[in-house]
Every structure is written in C-alpha cells, then in structure tokens.
ROMI-570564 format. One record per residue: x, y, z of N, C-alpha, C in turn. Coordinates in nm, 2 decimals. Example, Ala and Ser with C-alpha at 12.3 -4.5 7.8 and 13.67 -1.06 7.14 Angstrom:
! ROMI-570564
((1.32,-0.57,0.78),(1.23,-0.45,0.78),(1.32,-0.33,0.78)),
((1.28,-0.22,0.71),(1.37,-0.11,0.71),(1.29,0.00,0.79)),
! end
This chain:
! ROMI-570564
((-7.88,1.92,0.17),(-7.86,2.04,0.25),(-7.72,2.00,0.32)),
((-7.63,2.10,0.30),(-7.51,2.06,0.39),(-7.52,2.13,0.52)),
((-7.45,2.07,0.62),(-7.45,2.12,0.75),(-7.32,2.20,0.78)),
((-7.26,2.25,0.87),(-7.15,2.32,0.91),(-7.05,2.25,0.94)),
((-7.01,2.17,0.83),(-6.90,2.08,0.85),(-6.78,2.19,0.84)),
((-6.68,2.12,0.95),(-6.54,2.22,0.98),(-6.45,2.16,0.89)),
((-6.36,2.19,0.85),(-6.24,2.15,0.78),(-6.14,2.13,0.88)),
((-6.05,2.06,0.88),(-5.93,2.03,0.99),(-5.86,2.16,1.02)),
((-5.84,2.25,0.90),(-5.76,2.37,0.92),(-5.86,2.45,1.01)),
((-5.99,2.44,1.00),(-6.09,2.56,1.08),(-6.10,2.50,1.22)),
((-6.10,2.35,1.23),(-6.10,2.30,1.36),(-5.96,2.34,1.44)),
((-5.85,2.33,1.38),(-5.71,2.34,1.46),(-5.73,2.50,1.50)),
((-5.74,2.59,1.41),(-5.78,2.73,1.44),(-5.85,2.77,1.54)),
((-5.97,2.71,1.53),(-6.06,2.71,1.65),(-6.00,2.67,1.78)),
((-5.96,2.55,1.78),(-5.93,2.52,1.91),(-5.79,2.59,1.95)),
((-5.70,2.63,1.87),(-5.58,2.74,1.93),(-5.64,2.86,1.97)),
((-5.75,2.90,1.92),(-5.81,3.03,1.95),(-5.86,3.02,2.11)),
((-5.93,2.90,2.13),(-5.98,2.87,2.25),(-5.86,2.88,2.34)),
((-5.76,2.78,2.31),(-5.64,2.77,2.42),(-5.58,2.90,2.45)),
((-5.59,3.02,2.36),(-5.52,3.15,2.37),(-5.61,3.21,2.45)),
((-5.72,3.20,2.44),(-5.83,3.27,2.53),(-5.83,3.21,2.70)),
((-5.85,3.08,2.70),(-5.82,3.02,2.82),(-5.66,3.02,2.88)),
((-5.58,3.03,2.81),(-5.44,3.03,2.88),(-5.36,3.13,2.79)),
((-5.35,3.27,2.82),(-5.31,3.37,2.74),(-5.15,3.34,2.74)),
((-5.06,3.27,2.84),(-4.93,3.26,2.83),(-4.89,3.15,2.74)),
((-4.97,3.06,2.69),(-4.97,2.95,2.60),(-4.88,2.86,2.66)),
((-4.79,2.81,2.59),(-4.70,2.72,2.63),(-4.53,2.79,2.68)),
((-4.56,2.88,2.73),(-4.45,2.96,2.77),(-4.35,2.90,2.88)),
((-4.44,2.85,2.97),(-4.36,2.78,3.09),(-4.28,2.65,3.04)),
((-4.37,2.58,2.92),(-4.29,2.45,2.88),(-4.17,2.51,2.78)),
((-4.18,2.61,2.73),(-4.07,2.66,2.63),(-3.96,2.71,2.74)),
((-3.97,2.78,2.83),(-3.87,2.80,2.93),(-3.81,2.70,2.99)),
((-3.88,2.59,3.04),(-3.81,2.49,3.09),(-3.74,2.39,2.99)),
((-3.79,2.39,2.87),(-3.69,2.31,2.76),(-3.56,2.40,2.73)),
((-3.57,2.54,2.74),(-3.45,2.61,2.72),(-3.35,2.58,2.84)),
((-3.40,2.58,2.95),(-3.32,2.57,3.05),(-3.25,2.44,3.08)),
((-3.33,2.35,3.02),(-3.29,2.18,3.03),(-3.11,2.17,3.00)),
((-3.08,2.25,2.90),(-2.94,2.24,2.81),(-2.98,2.12,2.72)),
((-3.05,2.07,2.70),(-3.05,1.97,2.61),(-3.10,2.02,2.45)),
((-3.02,1.99,2.36),(-3.07,2.04,2.22),(-3.20,2.01,2.19)),
((-3.30,2.07,2.13),(-3.42,2.01,2.07),(-3.41,1.99,1.94)),
((-3.38,1.87,1.92),(-3.40,1.80,1.78),(-3.52,1.74,1.74)),
((-3.62,1.76,1.83),(-3.75,1.70,1.79),(-3.80,1.72,1.67)),
((-3.77,1.85,1.60),(-3.84,1.88,1.49),(-3.76,1.85,1.36)),
((-3.61,1.81,1.38),(-3.56,1.76,1.30),(-3.56,1.63,1.26)),
((-3.56,1.61,1.12),(-3.56,1.45,1.07),(-3.41,1.36,1.13)),
((-3.44,1.23,1.09),(-3.32,1.18,1.14),(-3.20,1.22,1.03)),
((-3.22,1.24,0.95),(-3.12,1.28,0.84),(-3.05,1.41,0.89)),
((-3.12,1.50,0.92),(-3.05,1.63,0.97),(-2.98,1.61,1.10)),
((-3.05,1.54,1.21),(-2.99,1.53,1.32),(-2.85,1.45,1.28)),
((-2.85,1.34,1.19),(-2.69,1.28,1.17),(-2.64,1.37,1.12)),
((-2.65,1.47,1.02),(-2.57,1.57,0.97),(-2.52,1.64,1.07)),
((-2.60,1.72,1.17),(-2.55,1.76,1.29),(-2.42,1.68,1.37)),
((-2.49,1.60,1.39),(-2.35,1.49,1.48),(-2.25,1.49,1.39)),
((-2.24,1.45,1.26),(-2.13,1.44,1.20),(-2.03,1.57,1.17)),
((-2.10,1.68,1.17),(-2.04,1.80,1.16),(-1.97,1.82,1.28)),
((-2.04,1.79,1.40),(-1.99,1.80,1.53),(-1.85,1.70,1.54)),
((-1.86,1.59,1.51),(-1.75,1.50,1.51),(-1.65,1.56,1.44)),
((-1.65,1.59,1.29),(-1.56,1.62,1.22),(-1.48,1.76,1.27)),
((-1.58,1.86,1.35),(-1.51,1.98,1.39),(-1.43,1.93,1.50)),
((-1.47,1.84,1.58),(-1.36,1.80,1.70),(-1.23,1.75,1.63)),
((-1.24,1.66,1.54),(-1.13,1.62,1.46),(-1.03,1.71,1.42)),
((-1.09,1.80,1.33),(-1.00,1.92,1.29),(-0.94,2.00,1.40)),
((-1.03,2.02,1.51),(-0.99,2.12,1.62),(-0.87,2.03,1.68)),
((-0.85,1.91,1.70),(-0.75,1.84,1.76),(-0.63,1.82,1.70)),
((-0.65,1.80,1.53),(-0.56,1.82,1.44),(-0.46,1.98,1.46)),
((-0.53,2.08,1.45),(-0.48,2.20,1.47),(-0.40,2.24,1.58)),
((-0.48,2.17,1.71),(-0.40,2.21,1.84),(-0.27,2.14,1.83)),
((-0.28,2.01,1.78),(-0.16,1.94,1.81),(-0.05,1.97,1.71)),
! end
C-alpha cells in the first residue's frame, strides 16, 4: 500500500502556492532593493559567463580608448 508520497516537484509547487497565499507581493521588495542597489546581479550566471562579460567590458574600454585617441 503506497502512501501519499510527494515528489520534490509537487512539494516545491505546494510551498510556492502557500507562499503566494500568505505573501501576495512575493519577493517584490527584495527585487526592488536589488534593482536600486546599482550592482549587477550575476548570481545566476556561471563563472565562465561572468568572465566573458568582464572580458567584453575590458576589450570595449580598450577599443574606445584607441578610437578616442
């Protein structure tokens, strides 16, 4: 006899729905504060993607300085 075992996906969805019921604004305040901090949000990027972004910025500055001079 199998019990009502929840899969991890079902548990995540249930917790998400409970959070939305108890806090309808969700994480709006956290998002608002993160946007206003001025710091880029690279937490979701891997180290390779972050390195590529930094490299592109550095190369952009070098090219811009060559064009200006």
